[in-house]
C-alpha positions, 0 to 999 in steps of 0.5 A: 801388455803393460799393466797400469796400476792406479792407487787410491790417491789416483782415483776420484772421491765423492759423497752423498747425503751429507757424507753418509755415502762415501765413494772411491771412483776408479773412473770418475766424472770431471771434478772427481779427481780420477786420473782415468776418465773412461776405458772404452765403453766403460764410462764411470765406476764408483765404489760406494760404502756406508757405515752405521747410517743408511744413505739416500740419493733423491730422484734424478734423471738419466738417459741412454747409458746402461747403469748397473748397481752391484751389491757386495755387502748390505742392501740397495733400494731402487725406485724410479718413474717406471713404477719400480720399488725394489731392494736387492741384497748382497751379490745381487744387481740392478740394471737400468737401460735408461734409453729415452730417459728415466729418473730414479732414487737410491737407498743404501742400507747401513754397513753396505758396500756396492758399485755403480757402474755406467756402460756406454752403448751407441748413444744415438741409438740408445736414446731411442729405446724404451727405458727398462729396469731389471734386477737379479739376485745372487743365486741367479749368477753362475759360480765356478769353484776350482780346486786350484784355489779360486772361484769365478762368479760371472756377472755379465756375459756368457751364461750370466743373466745380465744382457747389455747392448754395450760389449761388456763382460764382468766377473767377481773373482776370489783367490785364496792365499798363494793361489793363481788365477788365469784370465784370457783376454782377446786381442783388442780388448782391455781388462780392468780390475779393482782389488776390493780385498787383499793384494797380489801380482799381475803378469801376462804373456805380453808383458816383458817386465817382472810381475806388477804388484798391486794392493788393496783398493788399487785399480789395474788396467791391461790392454791386449794387442794380441790374445793374452793370458793374464796371471793373477797371484794372491801374494797375501795371507788373506783372501784376494777378491777382484772385480774384473771388467773386460771391454773393447779397447776401441769401439766403432761408434763415437763415444761421449766426451766428458767435460 
């Protein structure tokens, strides 16, 4: 495994509602400017923030993709043509399996930080399914705290409440200064990581070079050919916080071609 690091300059950007919502996009659409267009069934990843004003995105349609909003700070409001009208706070998630089609609108509170992430199941099958919406609060997700200096919140996979059709696992990991977190990757899977706080190094049992350094806002991708252990070390004085998403490097169905 050779870890690849994509700095903010290599990621996409976007905005909504006259600039009230700004986005950094580790994985973007054509025209966003992101170097990475997808990682297996991980199709799109936007990191959105607001300042002292609320932001709003009007009603717009989606089909087939599984779309998650994961809130880091603030609140996210969701309304849709299924009749949903709901708000989730920090640590919570909203999930749309858009199936045959649904339209939704989004509101983001002032001083908010959240992700919208799209996952791609087999679209020929997904587009036949009835669209659904589910919401989970922070307290519903399992969190493991370790004496070695890190904690792991499982967002998708294992005993987490979110269940998708696409083969996805996701974690929200915090590591204190100078502590180490180890993550096992199965053969044929790719681990992606977005450093939303702090800085660190990344090395693995497949990696022959010195540990790769990464900074705040960097996006890291590592594909495992064999079973691999990744070592992530917090090299800074502040908390290191990573959003990790693991996906199959290849899937056995055709993937949508972007533009």
